[in-house]
N, C-alpha and C positions, 0 to 999 in steps of 0.2 A: 503494499500499498504506500502510496506516495505523499508526501507531505506537501506537495507543489501546487499551486493553483493555475488554473487555467488562465489564458489571458482577458477572458468576457471576466472571470472570478476578480481578476487583479484589478481591472477597471473598474468594476461594479463597487469594492472595497475601496479604491481611491476614492471615486463620486463618494460615497457614503462618509468617508473622513471628510472631504472638501464641505460636503453641505453640513458636517455635525459642526464642523471649525465655524462656518458661516454663521450657525446660528446661535453658538454660544458669543462668538463677537457679538453680533447684535443684541444678544438678553444684555449682555454685559453694558453696551451704548446705553440700550433702554433704560436700565438701573442707573446707571451713572446720571444720566438725565434727568432722574426723579429728585425731586430735592422735599426736603420736609418742611413743614410748615414753621417757619420763623416769627413768634409773634412780634410784630414791628413795634416799634418806639410808640408809643399811646399819644404823644402830642404831635408826630409827625403824619398822620394818617386819619382818615375819617370813614364810617362804614357808610355804606350806600346798599339798597336790595336791588335783586334782579329777579324777575318770577319766569320760570321755563317749564314749558311741557316736558321736556326731554334733554336730559344732560349727557348723553351717551358718551362715556370716555372721560369728560371732563373731571377733575378730581380736587378738593380741597389742596389748597397750596399751588394751584396752577397759577398762571400770569394774566393781567389784565392789562389789555394794550391800548392805546390809543394813537394813531398814525404809525405803527410797527414800535413804537418805544413803550417799555414797560413803565406803568404808572400804577400800578398796585398787585394784589394777590387774590385770590379767594380763600377765604378763611373760615367758613362755615356753610354747611348744606343741610338743607330741612325739608321736610313735606307740609305743606299746607294742608286743609280739610278736603281740597277738591284733587289731592295727589299730584299737585304743581310742584316744581322743587322750587326752593326759595333760597337762592344762594346771598351770601353776606361778602361784599367786597370790601377790602379796605384799599381807598383810595390816596394818594399821596395829598397831604395839606397845600393849600396856596392852587389846586386845580379847580377851576370852574368847571363843571361839566353842564352846558345847556339843558333843560329841563325836558327839550323835545329830543333829544339824543337817542340814539338804538344802543342794543347789548347784545351781541351775536356770538354763539360759538361757533369757533371756527378752527380748522385743522391746519398744523405746520405740514403740509404736505399730504399725500396721501394716506402715508401710515405713520404720520408725525403726531406728536402728541397734541391735546386741545387746549385750547385758552379764550378767553373773552376777548373781543374787540369791540371797541367802543368807537361807535359813527357818531361825531358831534353835531349836534343840531345848528338852528340858526335864532334862536330862541335869545333873549338877553336877561332872560330867569335862570334861575340854574336850581340843580337837584340840590336839595338842604341835605345835611349831616342826617341818617338816617331815614332819609328819603328813597322813593324807589323810580327807578325805569319805565317809563310809560310804553316803552317798543322795546320788545325782544324777539330774537331768533334762533328757534331750536337747532340743537345740533342734528347736522345732515349725516345718518346713517349711510355708510359705504355701500351694504348689500342694497340698501332700498335705491341707492344712485344707480347702480350695476343693473338692478332689475327693471328700472325703467328705461334705462338705454336698450337693453334686451327687447322690452316691450315695443319700443320705437323700430328697433330694426324690424322685429316679426311684422310690426303693421304695416309700415314701408314695404317689404318684402311682398306682403299679402295685396298691396295697394298696385304695385308693381303687376306683379302675376294676373290679376283682376283686368288691369288696364291693357295688359298684352292679349288677355284671351277676347277682349271686346274690340281689337282693333283687325 
């Protein structure tokens, strides 16, 4: 009985080792990117609230950004009586957010971490300390987006097929 592997087995083993190594590197990258929530200095941040129907993938400790600049963190998450997520955001003092601004849960790329992006409005009134965003946009679930694209492709293919039969 020989202890040598065939060429196919050697290639399969190498491929398996490369995939395992890649998964370990990705896992380490993901874990190193996650940060624990540091309670920020009480005098330099103020709380505001944002209510979402779903927050898929967003976690306490994730960033709050405005124009691509980090302006705070998500410090708490809870459910209301209607099963909506209410997030507590700590925003840097001195940053006045117009009261018609919106908060959206967005992703840092296809597989990236989630964060809250604030889109400022044009109002001259501002969200007060302890106030709430009037406009929010829930997280987009990748699986739903892919399914929508597939459904649109199927509908287009069906329409093209029907058009070809009618000509």
